[in-house]
C-alpha positions in Angstrom: -116.2 164.5 -159.9 -116.8 163.5 -156.3 -113.5 163.8 -154.4 -113.1 161.9 -151.0 -111.4 165.0 -149.8 -110.4 168.5 -150.9 -107.3 170.3 -149.5 -107.3 174.0 -150.4 -105.0 177.0 -149.7 -106.5 180.4 -148.5 -104.3 182.3 -151.1 -104.9 181.3 -154.7 -104.9 183.2 -158.0 -108.3 184.3 -159.3 -110.3 183.7 -155.9 -109.4 183.1 -152.3 -109.7 179.8 -150.6 -112.9 181.0 -148.8 -114.6 181.8 -152.0 -113.5 178.5 -153.3 -114.9 176.8 -150.1 -118.3 178.5 -150.6 -118.6 177.3 -154.3 -117.4 173.7 -153.4 -119.8 173.4 -150.5 -122.7 174.4 -152.7 -121.8 171.7 -155.4 -120.5 168.9 -153.1 -121.6 169.7 -149.6 -120.7 166.2 -148.2 -116.9 166.4 -149.2 -114.8 167.4 -146.5 -112.4 170.3 -146.9 -109.1 170.9 -145.1 -107.7 174.6 -145.5 -103.9 174.2 -145.6 -102.3 177.7 -145.6 -99.5 180.0 -144.3 -102.0 182.4 -143.3 -104.5 181.4 -140.5 -105.6 183.8 -137.9 -108.5 183.7 -135.4 -110.8 185.6 -137.7 -110.1 183.4 -140.6 -110.3 180.3 -138.6 -113.8 181.3 -137.4 -115.0 182.2 -140.8 -113.6 179.0 -142.4 -115.3 176.7 -140.0 -118.6 178.4 -140.3 -118.4 177.9 -144.1 -117.9 174.3 -143.6 -114.2 173.5 -143.5 -113.4 170.5 -141.6 -109.9 171.3 -140.5 -107.4 174.1 -140.6 -103.7 173.2 -140.9 -100.9 175.8 -141.0 -98.2 175.1 -143.5 -95.6 175.8 -140.8 -96.7 172.5 -139.1 -95.0 169.1 -139.7 -96.7 167.5 -142.7 -97.7 164.8 -140.3 -100.4 167.1 -138.9 -101.9 167.4 -142.4 -102.0 163.7 -142.8 -103.5 163.2 -139.1 -106.1 165.5 -140.1 -106.9 163.8 -143.3 -106.8 160.5 -141.8 -109.2 161.6 -139.1 -111.7 162.7 -141.5 -111.6 159.5 -143.4 -112.1 157.4 -140.1 -115.1 159.7 -139.3 -116.6 159.1 -142.7 -116.0 155.3 -142.4 -117.8 155.2 -139.1 
């Protein structure tokens, strides 16, 4: 599969979101990833961006913030 965008949570059963990001970036490096989570602190944010996460959105934000981030990534790839 070649998804256009991946939205992933930090907290997941089996493996955490950062482990999943690492695996996804190895297999589909050009696919942008948005981390959508309740738990975002400066350490996690820095680590996620260093691993290739394109955007971080807190679940406490309005859903429009997630949509805006997704649209922005699609506009970047279309340019």
